[in-house]
N, C-alpha and C positions, 0 to 999 in steps of 0.2 A: 511554496505557498502554504499558508496555514489554513486550518479548518475554520470556516465562519459558522459558528454555532447557531446563528440566527437565520441563515439562508440555506444551509446544507442539511440533508436528511441523516441525522445521527443514528449510529448503530452501535449499541453496546457490544463489546467483544463476546459476551455470553450469548448474544443473538445472531452472531455472524453466520452460523451454520444455516439458519433459516432465511436470512435477509440478504446475503451477498451471493453473487454468482460463484459457482464451483464449491460452495459450502465449506469455507475454511473454518477450522476449529478455533476455539479460544486460544489454545497454546500456539497455533501457527500464527494467528494475528499478533499475539504478544511478541513472538520471536521476530516477525517482520518489523514491528514497531521499535523494538529495543536493539536487536542485532542487525537488522537490515538484510539485504540480499546483495551479494557481491556480483557485480556485472563485469563486462569486458573492461579492460583498462583498470581493474581493481577499484572502480568507483562503486561506493555503497549507495543503495537506494533504500530509504526507510518509508514505512507506512506512517502517515500522519496520524496523531492521536491526541485526544484531549481527555481530561478526567472530569467526569460529572459525578459529584459526590465521591464515592470510593470506586466507582466503576470506570475502567478505561473504555473509551469509545473512539470509533472512527466514523467516517461518513461514506455514503455510497460514492460521492464525488471524489473523496480522498482515495478510496479503493481504486477507482477508475484511473486517477492520476498515477498511483503507484504502479498499476498494471501497464499503463502507457509508458512510464519511464523505463520499466524493465524491458518492454518491447522495443523502445527506441534504441537502447543500447545494442540489442541484437541486430537491428536494421543497420546501424552505423557500421558494425563489423562486416555485414554482408555487402555494403555499398562501397567498400574500399576498392580502388581500381586494381586490376590485375597487372602484374609486372611482366 
């Protein structure tokens, strides 16, 4: 899903420490957006971003979706039936 700039609460990466849960730094947000996070099954999860002027931005809602996707991969691994 893409960020809807008209309906979501945009957060410049430079303000991520103040406005997002767990205070991620600019560098960490940038890495999550460009390199992603490797989850189980080698599936990569990326933080959605848009550029407003020259500033990369994400949204509170995109950050939540990113965290949910990372958590869902963990749950899928835990929910596998035992042999």
